[in-house]
C-alpha positions in Angstrom: 4.5 196.1 185.4 3.0 193.0 183.7 3.4 189.4 185.0 6.8 188.0 184.0 8.4 191.3 183.1 11.5 192.2 185.2 13.0 195.4 186.1 15.8 194.7 183.5 13.6 194.3 180.4 10.7 192.1 179.0 12.6 188.9 178.9 11.5 188.4 182.6 12.6 185.6 185.1 13.4 182.3 183.4 10.8 179.6 184.5 13.1 177.5 186.8 14.0 180.4 188.6 10.5 181.4 189.1 9.7 178.0 190.2 12.3 177.9 192.7 11.2 181.1 194.2 7.5 180.4 194.2 8.0 177.0 195.8 10.0 178.4 198.8 13.1 176.8 197.9 16.4 177.3 199.8 18.8 179.9 198.8 21.1 177.4 197.5 18.6 175.9 195.3 17.6 179.4 193.9 21.2 180.0 193.4 21.7 176.8 191.4 18.8 177.7 189.4 20.3 181.1 188.5 23.6 179.6 187.6 22.0 177.0 185.4 19.9 179.3 183.5 22.4 182.0 182.5 25.8 182.6 181.7 27.5 185.9 182.9 27.8 186.9 179.1 24.0 186.7 178.8 23.2 188.7 181.9 25.8 191.3 180.7 24.0 191.4 177.2 20.5 192.0 179.0 21.9 194.6 181.2 23.5 196.8 178.4 22.6 200.4 178.2 19.6 201.0 175.9 20.1 203.1 172.9 18.3 206.4 173.3 17.8 208.9 170.1 19.7 211.8 170.3 21.9 210.5 173.3 25.8 210.5 172.9 27.8 208.3 174.9 31.1 209.9 176.0 32.8 206.7 177.1 33.2 205.3 173.5 36.8 204.8 174.0 36.5 202.2 176.6 38.3 199.2 175.8 36.2 196.1 174.6 35.9 193.7 177.4 36.2 190.6 174.9 39.7 191.8 173.8 42.5 189.8 175.1 45.5 191.4 177.0 47.9 191.1 173.9 45.3 192.8 171.7 44.8 195.7 174.3 48.6 196.1 174.6 49.0 196.3 170.8 46.1 198.7 170.5 47.8 201.0 173.1 51.0 200.8 171.4 49.3 201.5 168.0 47.7 204.7 169.7 51.1 206.1 171.1 53.9 204.2 169.7 56.6 206.7 171.3 56.0 205.4 174.9 57.1 201.8 174.5 60.1 203.2 172.6 60.9 205.5 175.3 60.5 202.6 177.8 62.9 200.5 175.7 65.5 203.3 175.8 65.2 203.8 179.4 65.5 200.2 180.0 68.6 200.2 177.7 70.4 203.1 179.4 69.8 201.5 182.8 71.3 198.0 181.7 74.3 200.3 180.1 74.8 202.1 183.5 74.5 198.8 185.5 77.2 197.2 183.0 79.4 200.1 184.0 78.7 199.6 187.6 79.6 195.9 187.7 82.8 196.5 185.5 84.0 199.5 187.8 83.6 202.0 185.0 82.4 205.1 186.7 82.3 207.2 183.5 80.1 204.6 181.8 77.9 204.3 184.9 77.4 208.0 185.2 76.4 208.3 181.5 74.0 205.3 181.8 72.4 206.9 184.6 72.0 210.3 183.0 70.8 208.7 179.8 68.2 206.8 182.0 66.9 210.0 183.4 66.9 211.9 180.3 64.9 208.8 178.5 62.6 208.7 181.5 61.8 212.4 181.3 61.2 212.1 177.4 59.0 209.1 177.8 56.8 210.9 180.4 56.6 214.1 177.9 55.6 211.6 175.1 52.9 210.0 177.1 51.5 213.4 178.0 51.8 214.4 174.5 49.9 211.3 173.3 47.2 211.8 175.9 46.9 215.5 174.5 46.8 214.0 171.1 43.8 211.5 171.9 42.0 214.2 173.8 42.0 216.6 170.8 40.8 213.7 168.5 38.0 213.2 170.9 36.9 216.8 170.8 36.9 217.0 167.2 34.8 213.9 167.1 32.3 215.5 169.7 32.2 218.8 167.6 31.3 216.6 164.5 28.2 215.1 166.2 24.9 216.6 165.3 23.4 217.6 168.6 19.6 217.8 169.0 17.9 220.9 169.0 17.2 221.9 172.5 13.8 223.6 171.6 12.6 220.5 170.3 13.2 218.8 173.7 
């Protein structure tokens, strides 16, 4: 390995960190030099996986770390819109049953709780169906990828 080249690439160790290490500085001084030299985003950028010809990553569906929580939620709702609808119906049925309990209406209470169980089951089925659908989309995508010829490797 050449001088100034690190294990993580050719960018190497910044000068202020190298000076702190070479001068025998305390751990705290080295830490301060590291913190002053790079942000977390810069370190993550350096440590990203290299592009390898013929390599196809299977984790292409991982969420983008720069997305906010609301964007992730909207993305999940867009992928499987029936699950939030099922959750809403389940909550509505539960509230209907609780209202029957508070008003001493046993028929309304029973109906609400039975609806709640039905909507919960439907939500679980819709969630499983959404996962199955997403997996089938991934499989189609993987089949469309041109894999390198193994005889040439």
